[in-house]
C-alpha positions in Angstrom: 19.0 -13.2 -12.5 18.5 -9.4 -11.9 20.4 -7.5 -9.3 18.6 -6.2 -6.2 20.8 -3.1 -6.2 18.3 -0.9 -8.0 15.5 -1.8 -5.5 17.8 -1.3 -2.5 19.0 2.1 -3.9 15.4 3.3 -4.5 14.3 2.0 -1.0 17.3 3.8 0.6 16.6 7.0 -1.3 12.8 6.9 -0.5 13.4 6.3 3.2 16.4 8.6 3.5 14.4 11.5 4.9 13.2 9.4 7.9 15.7 8.6 10.6 15.4 4.8 11.2 16.0 5.1 14.9 13.5 7.9 15.4 10.9 6.2 13.2 11.2 2.9 15.1 10.8 4.7 18.4 7.6 6.4 17.2 6.0 3.4 15.5 2.7 2.2 16.8 2.5 -1.0 14.6 4.9 -3.7 13.3 6.2 -3.1 9.7 6.6 -5.5 6.8 8.4 -5.5 3.5 6.6 -7.8 1.0 8.0 -8.6 -2.4 6.8 -10.8 -5.2 8.1 -11.4 -8.7 5.3 -11.3 -11.3 6.0 -12.0 -15.0 9.7 -11.3 -14.4 9.1 -8.0 -12.5 9.8 -7.6 -8.8 7.1 -5.5 -7.0 7.9 -4.6 -3.3 5.6 -3.0 -0.7 6.9 -1.5 2.6 4.1 -0.7 5.1 2.9 -0.6 8.7 0.5 -3.3 9.8 -1.9 -2.0 12.5 -4.3 -4.3 14.3 -8.0 -4.1 14.8 -7.4 -4.3 18.5 -6.9 -0.9 20.1 -3.2 -0.7 21.3 -4.4 1.5 24.2 -7.1 -1.0 25.4 -8.8 -4.3 24.7 -11.6 -3.1 22.5 -11.8 -4.1 18.8 -12.0 -1.0 16.6 -14.4 -0.6 13.7 -12.1 -0.2 10.7 -13.9 0.9 7.6 -16.0 4.0 8.3 -14.5 4.1 11.8 -10.7 4.1 12.3 -10.4 4.6 8.6 -13.1 7.2 7.8 -15.0 7.1 4.5 -14.2 10.0 2.2 -10.8 10.8 3.7 -7.3 9.9 2.4 -5.7 7.1 4.4 -2.0 6.2 4.3 -2.8 2.4 3.9 -1.2 1.3 7.1 0.5 2.9 10.1 3.4 5.3 10.7 5.3 6.0 7.5 3.2 6.2 4.3 3.1 2.9 2.3 5.8 2.5 -0.3 5.5 0.6 -3.6 8.6 -0.1 -5.7 8.5 -1.7 -9.2 11.6 -2.7 -11.2 9.7 -2.5 -14.5 6.8 -0.4 -15.7 3.4 -1.8 -14.8 -0.2 -1.1 -15.8 -1.9 -0.8 -12.5 -5.7 -0.6 -13.1 -5.9 2.0 -15.9 -2.6 3.8 -15.0 0.9 3.1 -16.4 3.5 3.5 -13.7 7.1 3.7 -14.9 9.7 1.7 -13.0 10.5 3.4 -9.7 9.1 4.1 -6.2 5.8 5.6 -5.3 3.8 6.2 -2.1 0.3 4.6 -1.9 -2.7 6.1 -0.2 -6.4 4.9 -0.3 -9.6 6.9 -0.4 -12.3 4.5 0.9 -15.9 5.4 0.1 -19.1 4.1 1.6 -21.0 4.4 -1.7 -19.1 4.1 -5.0 -15.6 2.7 -5.7 -12.7 3.3 -3.3 -9.6 4.8 -4.9 -6.0 3.9 -4.8 -3.9 7.0 -4.9 -0.4 6.7 -6.3 1.8 9.6 -5.3 5.2 10.8 -6.6 6.1 12.2 -3.1 8.3 9.8 -1.0 9.3 9.6 2.7 6.2 11.1 4.3 5.3 10.3 7.9 1.7 9.6 8.5 -0.9 11.5 6.6 1.5 14.1 5.1 -0.5 14.0 1.9 -0.2 16.5 -1.0 -2.8 16.1 -3.7 -0.5 18.0 -6.1 1.9 15.1 -6.0 -0.7 12.6 -7.2 0.5 10.5 -10.1 -2.8 8.5 -10.5 -6.1 7.7 -8.9 -7.2 4.2 -9.6 -10.6 2.5 -8.8 -10.4 -0.4 -6.4 -12.7 -3.4 -6.5 -14.3 -3.9 -3.1 -15.5 -7.3 -1.8 -16.1 -9.2 1.4 -13.5 -11.6 3.0 -14.5 -15.1 4.0 -12.6 -14.7 7.2 -12.0 -11.6 9.4 -8.5 -10.2 9.1 -7.3 -8.7 12.4 -4.1 -7.1 11.1 -4.0 -4.9 8.0 -2.4 -6.9 5.2 -1.2 -6.1 1.7 -0.6 -9.0 -0.7 0.3 -9.4 -4.3 -1.2 -12.5 -5.9 -0.5 -13.8 -9.4 -3.5 -13.3 -11.6 -4.5 -16.5 -13.6 -5.2 -14.3 -16.5 -1.7 -12.9 -16.4 0.0 -10.2 -14.3 -0.9 -9.8 -10.6 -3.5 -8.4 -8.2 -2.7 -6.0 -5.4 -4.9 -6.7 -2.5 -5.6 -4.7 0.7 -7.3 -6.8 3.4 -8.6 -5.7 6.8 -11.5 -6.5 9.0 -14.1 -8.1 6.7 -13.2 -6.3 3.5 -10.8 -6.6 0.6 -9.9 -3.9 -1.9 -8.1 -5.0 -5.0 -6.7 -3.9 -8.4 -5.1 -5.9 -11.1 -1.8 -5.0 -12.8 0.3 -6.2 -15.7 3.9 -5.8 -16.5 4.7 -3.6 -19.5 7.2 -5.1 -21.8 
């Protein structure tokens, strides 16, 4: 059984620039750490989970093309930018990510494929995005959800063909990209 120490070290280093107390006081949404072992590799996602319901009222917000505008970089959640940690190298879409920590952004498009942006920069608050730090831009598959999802959700499912699938789900839409573990 592999130690969790490398993951905890990377997570601590990545979040070291954000004061935990200050970040929690300014957070608008609950946060989650999701982790799954796929083919012997632990992949961890740390992200904010906003709701469709407006926190300042009772109205339900339009997500895609509204709260999350088309053609603009989005932090994939709320508050701090979304963090992905992989213990082993993975092939995410058509990009090979070495073991380590990355920030994830999305670039949704009304026409054409949405992009998953993998950034080398860590510890950003909100949309502190620097395109010069891009490690890769990966096409996301877009599809409808059978049931509306009120709270932004990121999951990692095992792929029956091997590896896993990273899925972003909110409102009535899912964006996904497969990955495999590099041996």
